[in-house]
N, C-alpha and C positions, 0 to 999 in steps of 0.2 A: 503494498500501499505505500502511497505517496506521503511522504514525511509532513507535508503542510495539511494534507487532508485528516491525518492521524492526530495532528496536533490541536485541530480545529475539533475532531470529536472528541478527544480526550478533555479538552477544556470545557465542551459543551455538557460532557458527564459532569465533571466538576462543578460547572454552573449550576445544572440542574437540581443536582443536591444540598448546593449550597442555600438555592431558591427556596428550597422545600423546608430546611434547617431554620432559614430565618424568618418564615411565614408565619403569623397566625391568622391570615385569612386562608379561607378553604381553595378560592380562585387560585391564589398564588401559590398555594402548595400543590394543588392539582397540576399548574403551568408546571412547575418543576420537575413532579414525576413523568410528564408527557415528553419534555426536554430530554431526560434522563433516557426514556425508551427510544426515544427517536436518534439519541446519539450511539447508543450501542448496537443497534440494528444493522449499521452499515460494516461493524467491527465484525458481528457475528457471521455475516453471509460474504466475508471478504474472500475467503477460498474458492468459491463459485463451485462447492461441491454439494451434489442434491442432499446430501446428509446435512450439512451446514445450512442449506436453504430451507429446507424441512424443519429444522430447527428453531431458525429464525422466524418462518411462518407461524409455528405453534407459538413462540414467546410474544409475537408481536400480537397475536388474536386474544391470548391470556391477559396480556398487560392492557390492549383497548379494553376489554370487558370489563377488569379491575376499575380502570380510571372513569369508565361511564358510569359504574357503580357507586364509585365515591362522589362524581358530579351530581348523580342523581339524589344520592342521601344528602349531601351538603346543601343542596337546593330544598329539599324537603324541610332541613333542619331551618334554615334560613325561612322559609315561606312561614314554619310554625312559630319560631321564635322572633323573627324578625332581626337577626344579625347574622353575619356569616363568621363571627369569632369561634375558632376553634375550642376554646375554652367554655364555650357556652353549648355543650351539645347536651340539652337536656331530654331532647325527643327519644325516648328507648328504642324503638323502631330505626331510626335515623343512626343511632350511635351502634346497633346490631349489623348495620348494612355497610357501614364505615369498617367496621374490624372485620368484617366478612371479606370485603373488597382488599384491604391490606395484606389479609392473611392470605389470599390469592397471589397477591403481587410477590410476597415474599416466600412462597410455597408452603405453608403451614397446612398440617392432615384439618380435614379431609380433602383440602383443597391441594395436594401436593403433587397430583399426578403428573402436571406438565414438566415439573423440574428435572427429574433423571432422563426422561426422554429429549430434553432440549440440551441439557448438559452432555449426554453421548453425542450430539452431531457437532459439537463446537471443540476447537484446538483447545490447548491447556491452558494458556496465557488469558484467552475470552473466558474459559471456565471459570477462571480465577477472578476476574472481574464480577463475572454473575453471582459467584458465591460469597465475596464479600462486599465491594462498592455498592452493589445493585441493592442490597439489603438496606443500607444506612438510612435513605430517605423514608421509605415505608415504616421502618422502626422507630424513626425520630417522631413520625405522625401518630404510631401506636402508642409510643411513650406520653406524649402529649396530651392524648386523648383518653387514656386509660383509667383515669378516674371517673369517667361518665360511663364506662363499659361494665356491663353485669360481671361481676368477680366469678361467677360458675363458668362463663361462657370462656372468658381468659383460661382458668384452669383447665376446661376441656379440651380446646384447644391445644395447651401446652402438652397437657398426658397424652393425646392422640398424636401429637407430632413426634414425643419422645417413643412411643412405641412403633408407630408408622417408621419412623427413621431406622429404628432398631431392627424389625422384622423384615423391610424391605431390602436392607441391604445384605441379610444373611445369605440369599442364593445367587449373589453377582458375581461374574467373574471381570466385568468391564470396571478398571478404575475409576471413571469418570461418574457412572452411575454408583458406583459405592461411595465417593464423595459428594455426590447429590443427596443420598441419604444421609450420611454424616451430617450436613447442613442441614438438612429438616430436622433432624433429633435434637442438633444444638439450638436450633431456632426454639424448640419446644423448652429447652431449660431457660433460656432468656425469657419467655412469656409466662412460664409458670410463677415466678418472683417477682414481677413486675409491679404487680399491686400492693405488695408489701415492701419492696425494697428495690426502687428503681436504679440505684446506684449499683446493685449487685447485676442488673441486667445489662447494664453499660460493662461492668467488668469482664462479664461472659460474652460480652459482643467483642471486645478488645482482644481476649486471648483467643477467642475463635478465630478471628482475623489474622491473628499471627500463626497459629497452628496450622491453618488451612493453606495460607501463603506459603508455608514451609514445605508442606505436602504437594502442593502444585508445582512449586519450582523444582523440587526434588524430581519428580516424573518427568517435567521438562527436560531438565539437565540429563537425563537416563532415557528419553524418548520412550517412555513405557506408558502403555493405555490398557494392557490386559494383565491380569496376575500373573500368567505363565512367563510375560517377559520380565518380571521381576527378579526370577531366579537367575538370568543372566547378569543381575546388576551388580553382582559381588566381583565379578572379575574385571569390571570396568571401574569401579571405584569403590573400594573396599572402605574407607573413613567415612563416604557419603551413606553407604548401605547401611554402617552402623548406627550413625547419627540419625536416618530415616526412621530406622525402627524405632527408636527412641520418641522421636517426633509422633509416628502414629500410636504409640502406648500414650502419649502425652492427650492425643485425640481421643482416647479411649478413658482418660481422667485417673489414671494409675499415678500414686503418689511415687517418688518426692518429684514428679514433674510439674510443669505449670498449669496442663489440663485438669490436674487434681483440684486445686485452688477454687474456679468458680461452684465446681460440682458440691465440694466440702461446704462452701459457704450457703449456697442455696439450699442445700439440704439441712444444714443448721437453723436457716432462717424458716423453713418450713416447719422444722420441728418447735422451733420458739412461736411461732403462730397457732400451734396446735392441730397441726395437719400431719398427723404420723403416718396414714395410710397413703397420703398422697406423695409424702417423702419416700415410703417404701416402694411404691409402685414406680416411682423415678428412678430409684436406685437398681431395682431390678432392669428394668427398661435400659439401664447404662450398659448392666452387663450382656445386653443382645448386643450392643454397638460394640463393646468390647472384643466380642468373639469375632467379627469381621475384621477388626483392626488386627488382632491375633494372627487371622489367617494370612493376613497379609505380610505381618513380620516372619512368620512360618516360611513363606514362600520367598523371602527377599534374604533372609540371614542363617536359615536352618537347612536350606537344600540347595546343592549345587546342580546347574546344569549338566547334562550328561555329554554336552560337545565337548571336544578338546582342540584347542587353537595353536597352531606352530606360528602365528604371527608374533608381531613385539608386543607387549603387554600394554594393554589399552590404557592403563593410567599414567603412563609413561607419556603420552601423547598429550601437549597442550591443548586445553580447552578454549574455544572463542568467547563462550557463553559467559557473562557479567556474573561473578558470584558473591559479588557484595549484599544484594537483596535477599538470597539464602542464606548466607551466611548470619546476616542479623536476625531474621526472622527464625531460623533454627535455635539460636542462641536464646532469643527470648521464649520459643515454644518450651524449650527443655528448663530452664533457669530460674523462672521468676518466683517458685514456691517459696523459697526463704524470705523473700520481702514481702510476704502475705500482710503483716501487721502493719508496714509503711502504706500499702495500697489502700489497707481498710481506712487507715487514720486519713489519708487525702481523699477519700470517697465520702466519706461521713462528715 
């Protein structure tokens, strides 16, 4: 893609998200979401592959439906209350429609079916943008309107997403689909605690972005899109393979890695709010996700590809890829647990 066009598209992505962040008026927020969608569509279809075009079409239709629902709900709310302010969502039907539309935008269960299919048709870097940056604007709107939304609805969406993300990823062999289900499960963790401690939602979002970035950038550097391709990663880059296994375990939420921090704090908050059953279901659903991360770790570090090569050892060949983003995201995805008290102090 032409670098000038790429720069315009990426700055439009940034503009759309910033507009939504800064707005308290529903029309401005809707406009930001639309700019976001229109900016990522050319990035998704840039390879002109039938799969990429199909994924782009599915994504565009889904996002357009969600945007139309948001516009309809906010108009209904403005008609009843007389104002477009986000903080005045007093009409229960409008607020339920808004949360449904925003859930469709970020792929929360039971509106998650488009997410793995779209992710499968994209290249890894566009998939990374879809899994991280594209979640920010809708999540900001969910956080702003959370107090007007029925707590039972938020809890149901969170629980269903965590369970659907865990169950859905079990049977997959495609890495992009596994990461899509991982994204759905993590969104559930963010949503479940939103009404009790919004700062924990932001903390979970931050750690999720760094862990997912590390996973996507690693797969990009090894050009792996299927589980069986991971078996050959060891001979290409032993050090990266070792850190990738740890990043995957961090995504699964194992101590002493960064991914354990948000899960631990969310479960603690749910127990504090007297929801032991919800906390138990969430912990059990996390085990489902952990299983498919362990599958990836097993394929990557505990199996050796049966091929024997007589060529030069691949890790002695210099790579042309920029390794700084991968290094930074991997370091953050592995080592933040010891500074949990400092993060908590900043968050509260």
